[in-house]
C-alpha positions as CSV (number, residue, x, y, z in Angstrom):
1,X,-10.4,12.3,12.0
2,X,-11.6,9.7,9.5
3,X,-9.9,6.3,9.9
4,X,-12.3,3.8,8.3
5,X,-12.3,2.2,4.8
6,X,-14.7,-0.2,3.0
7,X,-18.4,-1.0,2.5
8,X,-18.5,-4.6,3.7
9,X,-14.9,-5.6,4.5
10,X,-14.4,-2.5,6.8
11,X,-11.1,-1.6,8.4
12,X,-10.6,1.0,11.1
13,X,-7.0,1.8,11.9
14,X,-5.9,3.4,15.2
15,X,-2.7,4.6,16.9
16,X,0.2,7.0,16.5
17,X,3.9,6.6,15.7
18,X,5.0,6.9,19.3
19,X,1.8,5.8,21.1
20,X,1.4,2.6,23.0
21,X,0.3,0.6,20.0
22,X,-1.0,0.8,16.5
23,X,-3.5,-1.6,14.9
24,X,-6.8,-2.2,13.2
25,X,-10.4,-3.4,13.7
26,X,-11.7,-5.5,10.8
27,X,-15.4,-5.9,10.4
28,X,-17.4,-7.8,7.8
29,X,-15.4,-11.0,7.8
30,X,-17.6,-14.2,7.6
31,X,-17.4,-16.7,10.3
32,X,-15.6,-20.0,9.8
33,X,-12.7,-18.8,7.7
34,X,-9.2,-20.2,8.7
35,X,-7.4,-17.3,10.2
36,X,-3.9,-16.8,8.6
37,X,-2.0,-15.3,11.5
38,X,1.4,-16.5,10.0
39,X,0.6,-14.9,6.7
40,X,-0.4,-11.6,8.4
41,X,2.9,-11.7,10.3
42,X,4.8,-12.2,7.1
43,X,3.3,-9.1,5.6
44,X,4.1,-7.0,8.7
45,X,7.7,-8.3,8.7
46,X,8.1,-7.2,5.1
47,X,7.1,-3.6,6.0
48,X,8.9,-3.4,9.4
49,X,11.6,-0.7,9.9
50,X,15.3,-1.6,10.4
51,X,15.4,-4.3,7.6
52,X,18.7,-3.0,6.2
53,X,20.8,0.1,6.0
54,X,18.6,1.6,3.2
55,X,15.7,2.1,5.7
56,X,15.2,3.9,9.0
57,X,17.3,2.4,11.8
58,X,14.3,2.3,14.1
59,X,14.1,-1.4,15.1
60,X,10.6,-2.7,15.7
61,X,9.6,-6.4,15.8
62,X,6.0,-5.5,14.7
63,X,4.6,-8.7,16.2
64,X,0.9,-8.9,15.7
65,X,-1.4,-9.7,18.6
66,X,-4.9,-11.0,17.9
67,X,-7.2,-9.5,20.5
68,X,-10.7,-10.7,19.2
69,X,-12.7,-12.2,16.4
70,X,-10.8,-15.5,16.2
71,X,-11.5,-18.7,18.1
72,X,-9.8,-22.1,17.6
73,X,-8.0,-20.8,14.5
74,X,-11.1,-19.6,12.7
75,X,-12.9,-16.3,12.4
76,X,-16.1,-15.9,14.5
77,X,-17.9,-13.3,12.4
78,X,-17.3,-10.6,15.1
79,X,-14.9,-7.7,14.7
80,X,-11.2,-8.7,14.6
81,X,-8.8,-6.5,16.5
82,X,-5.2,-6.8,15.4
83,X,-2.6,-4.9,17.5
84,X,1.1,-4.2,17.2
85,X,2.9,-2.6,20.2
86,X,5.4,0.3,19.7
87,X,8.6,-0.6,21.6
88,X,11.5,1.3,20.1
89,X,10.4,4.9,20.5
90,X,12.6,7.9,21.2
91,X,10.3,10.8,21.7
92,X,13.1,13.2,22.7
93,X,14.2,13.3,19.1
94,X,11.1,15.4,18.3
95,X,11.3,17.9,21.1
96,X,12.4,20.7,18.7
97,X,9.5,19.8,16.3
98,X,6.9,20.5,19.0
99,X,6.8,24.1,17.8
100,X,8.6,24.0,14.4
101,X,7.0,22.8,11.2
102,X,9.0,20.5,9.0
103,X,9.0,21.6,5.3
104,X,6.6,19.5,3.1
105,X,5.4,17.5,6.2
106,X,1.9,17.4,7.7
107,X,3.0,19.3,10.8
108,X,1.6,22.6,9.7
109,X,-1.7,21.4,8.1
110,X,-2.5,19.1,11.1
111,X,-1.9,22.1,13.4
112,X,-4.1,24.4,11.4
113,X,-6.9,21.8,11.0
114,X,-7.1,20.4,14.5
115,X,-5.3,23.0,16.7
116,X,-3.5,20.2,18.5
117,X,-1.1,17.5,17.2
118,X,1.1,14.7,18.3
119,X,4.4,15.9,17.2
120,X,6.5,12.9,18.3
121,X,7.2,10.7,15.3
122,X,4.6,12.6,13.2
123,X,1.7,11.1,15.2
124,X,-1.1,10.0,12.9
125,X,0.7,11.2,9.8
126,X,3.5,8.7,10.4
127,X,3.8,5.7,8.0
128,X,3.4,3.5,11.2
129,X,-0.4,4.1,10.7
130,X,-0.1,1.7,7.8
131,X,0.6,-1.2,10.1
132,X,-3.1,-1.6,10.7
133,X,-3.8,-1.7,7.0
134,X,-1.0,-4.2,6.2
135,X,-2.3,-6.5,9.0
136,X,-5.9,-6.4,7.8
137,X,-4.7,-6.9,4.2
138,X,-2.9,-10.0,5.2
139,X,-6.3,-11.6,5.8
140,X,-7.7,-9.9,2.6
141,X,-4.8,-11.3,0.5
142,X,-5.4,-14.9,1.7
143,X,-9.1,-14.6,1.0
144,X,-8.5,-13.3,-2.5
145,X,-5.8,-15.9,-3.3
146,X,-7.9,-18.8,-2.0
147,X,-11.3,-17.9,-3.3
148,X,-10.4,-16.1,-6.6
149,X,-6.8,-17.1,-7.3
150,X,-5.8,-13.4,-7.3
151,X,-2.1,-12.6,-6.8
152,X,-0.9,-9.0,-6.2
153,X,2.8,-8.2,-6.8
154,X,4.4,-4.8,-6.4
155,X,8.0,-3.6,-7.0
156,X,10.1,-0.5,-7.1
157,X,10.0,0.9,-10.7
158,X,12.2,3.9,-10.2
159,X,14.2,5.9,-7.6
160,X,15.1,9.5,-8.4
161,X,16.3,9.5,-12.0
162,X,17.0,5.8,-12.1
163,X,14.3,3.9,-14.1
164,X,14.1,0.1,-14.0
165,X,12.8,-0.1,-17.6
166,X,11.2,-3.5,-16.7
167,X,9.0,-4.5,-19.7
168,X,5.8,-6.4,-19.4
169,X,7.5,-9.7,-20.3
170,X,9.9,-9.1,-17.3
171,X,7.3,-8.4,-14.6
172,X,8.3,-10.3,-11.5
173,X,6.5,-13.6,-10.9
174,X,6.3,-13.5,-7.1
175,X,6.7,-11.4,-4.0
176,X,9.5,-13.6,-2.9
177,X,11.4,-12.8,-6.1
178,X,11.0,-9.1,-5.5
179,X,12.2,-9.5,-1.9
180,X,15.6,-10.9,-3.0
181,X,16.6,-7.3,-3.9
182,X,17.4,-4.8,-1.1
183,X,15.6,-2.0,-2.9
184,X,12.8,-4.3,-4.1
185,X,13.6,-3.4,-7.7
186,X,13.8,-6.9,-9.3
187,X,16.6,-6.1,-11.7
188,X,20.1,-6.6,-10.5
189,X,21.9,-3.8,-12.3
190,X,19.2,-1.2,-11.5
191,X,19.0,-2.3,-7.9
192,X,22.7,-1.7,-7.5
193,X,22.4,1.8,-8.9
194,X,19.5,2.6,-6.6
195,X,21.4,1.3,-3.6
196,X,24.3,3.5,-4.4
197,X,22.1,6.6,-4.8
198,X,20.1,6.0,-1.6
199,X,23.2,5.5,0.5
200,X,24.8,8.6,-0.9
201,X,21.8,10.7,-0.1
202,X,21.5,9.1,3.3
203,X,25.1,10.1,4.2
204,X,24.4,13.6,3.0
205,X,21.4,13.9,5.2
206,X,19.0,14.0,2.2
207,X,16.3,11.8,0.7
208,X,14.9,10.7,-2.6
209,X,11.5,9.6,-4.1
210,X,10.4,7.3,-6.9
211,X,7.6,5.1,-8.3
212,X,6.1,1.8,-7.4
213,X,4.5,-0.5,-10.0
214,X,2.0,-3.2,-9.2
215,X,0.3,-6.0,-11.1
216,X,-2.7,-8.0,-10.0
217,X,-3.0,-11.4,-11.8
218,X,-6.2,-13.5,-12.2
219,X,-8.5,-10.6,-11.5
220,X,-12.0,-11.6,-12.7
221,X,-14.2,-9.2,-14.7
222,X,-17.1,-7.5,-12.9
223,X,-15.5,-5.9,-9.8
224,X,-16.2,-2.2,-9.3
225,X,-19.1,0.1,-10.0
226,X,-19.8,3.0,-12.3
227,X,-19.5,6.7,-11.6
228,X,-18.5,7.3,-7.9
229,X,-17.5,3.8,-6.9
230,X,-15.2,3.0,-9.9
231,X,-12.6,0.4,-9.1
232,X,-9.8,2.7,-10.4
233,X,-11.2,5.6,-8.4
234,X,-11.2,3.5,-5.2
235,X,-7.7,2.3,-5.9
236,X,-6.5,5.9,-6.5
237,X,-8.0,7.0,-3.2
238,X,-6.5,4.1,-1.3
239,X,-3.0,4.6,-2.7
240,X,-3.0,8.3,-2.3
241,X,-4.0,7.8,1.3
242,X,-0.5,6.3,1.9
243,X,2.0,8.8,3.4
244,X,4.3,10.3,0.8
245,X,2.2,9.0,-2.2
246,X,1.6,11.9,-4.6
247,X,0.5,10.3,-7.9
248,X,-1.5,7.4,-9.4
249,X,-2.1,6.0,-12.8
250,X,-3.7,2.8,-14.2
251,X,-2.7,1.1,-17.4
252,X,-1.2,3.5,-19.9
253,X,-1.8,6.4,-17.6
254,X,-0.5,9.7,-18.7
255,X,1.5,8.0,-21.5
256,X,-1.8,7.1,-23.2
257,X,-2.5,10.8,-23.8
258,X,0.2,10.7,-26.5
259,X,-1.5,8.0,-28.5
260,X,-4.4,7.9,-30.9
261,X,-7.6,5.9,-30.2
262,X,-6.7,3.4,-32.9
263,X,-3.4,2.7,-31.2
264,X,-4.6,2.9,-27.6
265,X,-7.9,0.9,-27.9
266,X,-7.7,-2.7,-26.5
267,X,-9.2,-5.0,-29.2
268,X,-11.3,-7.9,-27.8
269,X,-10.9,-11.5,-28.9
270,X,-11.9,-15.0,-27.6
271,X,-9.0,-17.0,-26.1
272,X,-9.1,-20.3,-27.9
273,X,-7.9,-22.4,-24.9
274,X,-10.3,-21.1,-22.3
275,X,-13.1,-19.5,-24.4
276,X,-12.7,-16.3,-22.3
277,X,-13.0,-12.8,-23.6
278,X,-9.5,-11.2,-23.6
279,X,-7.9,-8.0,-25.1
280,X,-4.9,-8.1,-27.4
281,X,-3.3,-5.2,-25.6
282,X,-3.8,-3.9,-22.0
283,X,-3.6,-0.1,-22.2
284,X,-6.7,0.0,-20.0
285,X,-4.7,-1.7,-17.2
286,X,-7.5,-4.2,-16.5
287,X,-10.3,-1.6,-15.9
288,X,-12.9,-0.2,-18.3
289,X,-15.7,2.0,-17.2
290,X,-14.6,1.6,-13.6
291,X,-15.1,-2.2,-13.7
292,X,-12.5,-4.9,-14.0
293,X,-12.4,-6.6,-17.5
294,X,-10.6,-9.8,-16.6
295,X,-7.1,-8.6,-17.8
296,X,-4.2,-8.0,-15.4
297,X,-4.6,-4.9,-13.3
298,X,-1.5,-2.7,-13.8
299,X,-1.0,0.4,-11.7
300,X,1.8,2.8,-10.8
301,X,2.1,5.2,-7.8
302,X,4.5,8.0,-7.2
303,X,6.2,8.7,-3.9
304,X,7.9,11.9,-2.9
305,X,11.2,12.2,-1.1
306,X,10.9,11.7,2.7
307,X,10.2,15.1,4.3
308,X,12.2,14.8,7.4
309,X,15.9,15.1,6.5
310,X,19.0,16.0,8.4
311,X,20.1,18.9,6.2
312,X,19.3,22.4,7.4
313,X,16.1,23.8,6.0
314,X,14.4,27.2,6.3
315,X,10.9,27.0,7.9
316,X,8.6,28.7,10.4
317,X,7.4,28.0,14.0
318,X,3.9,28.1,15.6
319,X,4.6,31.7,16.6
320,X,4.7,32.7,12.9
321,X,8.5,33.3,13.1
322,X,11.0,32.2,10.5
323,X,13.6,29.8,11.7
324,X,16.1,27.1,10.8
325,X,15.4,23.3,11.3
326,X,18.0,20.5,11.3
327,X,15.8,17.5,12.1
328,X,16.7,14.7,14.3
329,X,15.1,11.3,14.5
330,X,15.2,8.1,12.5
331,X,13.8,8.2,9.0
332,X,13.9,6.4,5.7
333,X,16.2,8.1,3.2
334,X,13.9,6.5,0.6
335,X,10.4,5.2,1.4
336,X,10.2,3.0,-1.7
337,X,11.5,-0.3,-0.5
338,X,9.2,-0.4,2.5
339,X,6.3,1.0,0.5
340,X,6.0,-2.2,-1.5
341,X,4.0,-4.3,1.1
342,X,1.9,-1.2,1.9
343,X,1.0,-0.7,-1.8
344,X,0.0,-4.4,-2.1
345,X,-2.0,-4.1,1.1
346,X,-4.2,-1.2,0.1
347,X,-4.8,-2.8,-3.3
348,X,-5.9,-6.0,-1.7
349,X,-8.2,-4.1,0.7
350,X,-10.0,-2.4,-2.2
351,X,-10.3,-5.7,-4.1
352,X,-11.6,-7.8,-1.2
353,X,-14.2,-5.2,-0.4
354,X,-15.2,-5.0,-4.1
355,X,-15.3,-8.8,-4.2
356,X,-17.6,-9.1,-1.1
357,X,-19.9,-6.5,-2.5
358,X,-20.1,-8.2,-5.9
359,X,-20.6,-11.5,-4.2
360,X,-23.6,-10.2,-2.4
361,X,-25.0,-8.3,-5.4
362,X,-24.7,-11.0,-8.0
363,X,-24.9,-14.6,-6.8
364,X,-24.5,-15.9,-10.4
365,X,-21.2,-14.0,-10.7
366,X,-20.1,-15.6,-7.4
367,X,-20.9,-19.1,-8.6
368,X,-19.1,-18.5,-11.9
369,X,-15.8,-17.0,-10.6
370,X,-15.3,-18.1,-7.0
371,X,-13.6,-21.3,-5.9
372,X,-16.5,-22.7,-4.0
373,X,-14.5,-25.7,-2.6
374,X,-12.3,-23.3,-0.6
375,X,-15.2,-21.4,1.0
376,X,-16.7,-22.8,4.3
377,X,-20.5,-23.0,4.9
378,X,-21.5,-22.7,1.2
């Protein structure tokens, strides 16, 4: 079962929803970097369950434990093992699901592929797998911020039929601003509508999906490679690897198909203040030919409604018999609010790996764009 991502900054996640622990091994981190344990914990706390009544009532502290790769507050260059113990598990909630497949869940496909599955909590298909990625990405985020000035901010763009209609001029300026809103939709009136809808469906034993939008500021040109290793292709794979994510677009996305080339093309110009090459519009979303062009990266991802709901549903069991399931357990009525730090995490994991690769490939690029004063041993 593949569990590793990255060429240079490699992350290998492990663990299941109701196992002893979940976590990640991070390889490829240079020695001597200040290790940001507090920042990693912040990111894990942002994605933890039980934050409010819009999320699953499962209450986990999600406290990170650093097992290796760090000494006296700095990285040693060896693999870094970050672990989070599972403490609030109730396996009995899943007894019925040992032999019954939840509609639209991974139960059936895992069973067919592997012939054996961990049914409690969804096992490896649970969103708790993302704890390892969020932990690793806390380190990636700090590296990107310190060495390139990159800032990644995601927010809930829609829930069900409720759209935020946040224009480019209204994009949130910080993660802290987004976190002020329970749904993480940074628009008060829309947030209130979304809260009402999520609570209504939760009380009915149902769920709802939506979209997440993200912007990456200060992304330098030159990250990503043509053909099979395009930056947008890597981002799409990373985002679609998140549980419940079913769609991805960059820049104008599908909306761009309704425009002509003369309207959609991003004309270049030289910014007078900085002398940098810029584009007057950003329909490309910061990526052209699979390579970043120096404009803001703008992406959007679609998340389906949570599969495990309390309403009765028709399904089948592992004996090929039709049956009825009324699922138990503790599940998010809407995954969107807790998906925000996960979306930011996988974006930052893709970007830090692309950065390390470009740094090794083109020393002149590294000298031009990196903040050398912030990098030890240079």
